[in-house]
N, C-alpha and C positions, 0 to 999 in steps of 0.2 A: 775582421778588421784588416785593413791594408797594411802590408809590411813594408819596411824601408828597403829599397832596392840598392844594395851596396854598389853594383857596377855603375849605376846612374851617378851616385855621388863621386865615384872615382873618376868617371868621365868629366863631370863638372869640375872637379879639382884640377884635372889636367888642363882643361880649357881656361880656367882662371889663371893658372900658372903661365900659359901661353899668352893670355891677354895682358898679364902684368909685365912680361918681357916686352911685349909690343909697346907698352906705354913708355918704357925706357929707350926703345929704339926710335920713337918719334922725335923729330928734330926740335930744338928749342923754338919757341914762338917769339919773334922779335917784337910783337905788339905789346908784350908784357914787360913790366919794369925789370923783372928778373926772368929772362927768357927760359932758363932751365926749370924754373918752378912752375911753368905753365902746365907741366905734366900732372900737377896736382889736381887739375880739373877732371882728369880721367877717373878719379876716385871721389872727389867732392860732389860733382854734379850728379853722377849716378846714384849716390847715396841720398842726395836731396830729392831727386825725382821719385825714387823708390819709397822714401819716407812719405812723400806727399800722397802717393797712390794708396798706401796702407792707411794713412790718416783719413782718406775718403772711404775706404772699404770698411773700417771699423764701425762708423755710424750706420752704414747700411746693414751690417750684421746685427747691430743693436736694435735697429728698427724691426728687423725680422723676428728678433726675440720677443719684443714687446707685442707683436701681432700674434705670435704662435705660442709663446711661453715654452718653447722647446729649448732646453738647456744647451743643446749642441750649437745653436746660434750664439749664445753667450760665450761659449768656448772659442768660437771663431772670432768674435769681437775682441776678446781678451788677447788672443794670439796675434791678431792684426795690430793691436795697440802696442804690444811688446816689440814686434818687428819695427813698427813706425818709430818708437822711441829709440831703439838701438841704432837704426840708420840715421835718425835725427842727431843723436850724440856724435856719431862719426862725421856727420855734416858739419856740426859745430867745431869739432876738433880740427878737421882739415881746414875749415875757414879761419880758425884762429892762427894756424901756422901761416896761411896765406897772408893774413892781416899783418903779422909780424914782419914778414919779409918784404911785402909790397908796400905797406903803409907805415912801417916803423914801430908799431905797437901791437901787443897781443890782442888788445880790445880797443876799438876806436869809437864805440857807441854808434856805429854806422846803422842807419835805419834797417837794413837787411839783417845785420847781426842781432840787433835788439829785438826786432819782431820775431825772429826765429827763436831767440831765447825765451820770449813770452810763450811761444808755442810749446816749448819743452816744459815750462811750468804748468801750462794748462793740461798737458798730457800726463804729467806726474800726478796731478790732482785726481785723475781718473783712477789710478791705483790706490790713492788714499781713500777714495770713496769705496772701493772694493774691500779694502782692509777694515773699514768701519763697521761692517755688518758680518755677524757670524752666521746668520740664517742664509742658506743658499739662494732661496727665491728672492728675498729682499736685496741681497747683494747684487744679484743679476739685474733686477729691475731698476735699482737706483743707479747702477753703473751704466746701464743702457740709456736711462734718461739723461744722465750727465753727458754721455757721449753724443747724444743727439743735440743737446743744448749747446755744446761747445763746437760743433762742426762749422757753423758760420763764422765765429771769431777766428778759428784756426785757418779756414780758407781765406778769410780777409787778410790776416797777417802774413800768409805765405804768398798769395797771388795778387792782392789788390793794393794793400798799403805801400809796399816798396815801389810800386809803379805809378803812384799818384804824381801828378805834375809838380806839386809843391814840395815833394819829398826829394831831397838831393842826397844821392848815395855815391860812395866811392866804389861800390861793388860793380864790377863789369858784367854786362849782360851779353856774354860772348855768343850765345845761340841766336838771340833776336837780332843782334847787330852784325851777324855774319863774320865773327872773329875767328872762326875755324876754317882752315883750308881743308882740302879733300882728305889728306892723311889724318888730320886731327878729328874730322867728322867720323871717319871710318873707325878709328880706335875708340872714340867716345861712344858711339852707338853700340859697338861690340861690348865694351865694358858695361854699359848700361843694361844690355840684354843679359849678360852674365850675372851681374849683381842682382837684377830682378829675379831671375830664375833661381839663384841660390837662396834669396830671401823667401821666394814662394815655396821652395822645398823645406826651408826651416819653419815656415808657417804651417805647412801640412804636418810636419813632424811634431810641432808644438800642439797642434790640434789633436793628434792621436794620443799624445801624452795626457792631455786634458780628458779625453774620453776614458782612458784607463783610470785616471784619478776619480772620475765620476762613478765608474763601475765599482771601484773599491769603496767609495763613500756610501753608495747605495747598499752594498753588501754588508758593510759594518752597521748601517742603520737597521737593516732587516734582522741581523743577528741580535742587535740590542733590543729590538721589539720582542723577539722570541724569548729572550732571557730576562725580561723585566719582571719584577715582583708583582704578584697579583694584588689588586686593589683590596683594601680592607672590606671584610664581609663577603668576599667572593671565594668560594671553595672550588678548587680545581679537582677533577677526577684523577685518582691515582691508581695505576694498574698494580694489582697484587700478584705476587708469585704464587704457585700452587702450595708451597709450604706455608705462606702467610694465610692463605684461605683456610687451610686445615686448622691453623692455630686459633682462628677466630670463631670456629664452630663450637 
């Protein structure tokens, strides 16, 4: 099993620190109502994009599990959903801060805010499905089926619904509208790369933890099978010591 490379995490931590300093060195964006708060997009957008990528990856892993019934694919699907939900929560949290400063309220029921909140509810239900089954195979199969059935609603709520012509949103689309200058684009893409690589590392770490848990569960099940009481009417052979043999003669 692959081990965690500590120097890699140290290097990534240093790069994240440098990237965070770069976000504060970027100049205020006059196109925003509060120019200084524009730096929030360096954290908000990378988390949103990373979350969307893992929301797409999880159903793929679930599909592979249903085809192969290999529990390792189920572990990957679960890890991907965990990363997607964590980054999704960070997306909502930074969006709420942005909403308060830019629009005057913590929650405006903006279409983008509301649709992303629905995505979080759908994602939370995935873990409710997993918790509903004690049997490993049934848990994995039902969770995979739910993940596949929810992928289209999730993609619709993230990418399609907020962009429908009849949907009016206060949320700025700074990437599509070219609201970033060269400095902001450079810092944004750098932060996105760092956030994605960090989440990818966390995903691999969570997957390895899942493998260890699977091995422990399999070992416990094997020991339980060995130690179970024999069924009624079944006599197991018992080895006798030399002294016991002499006593029976």
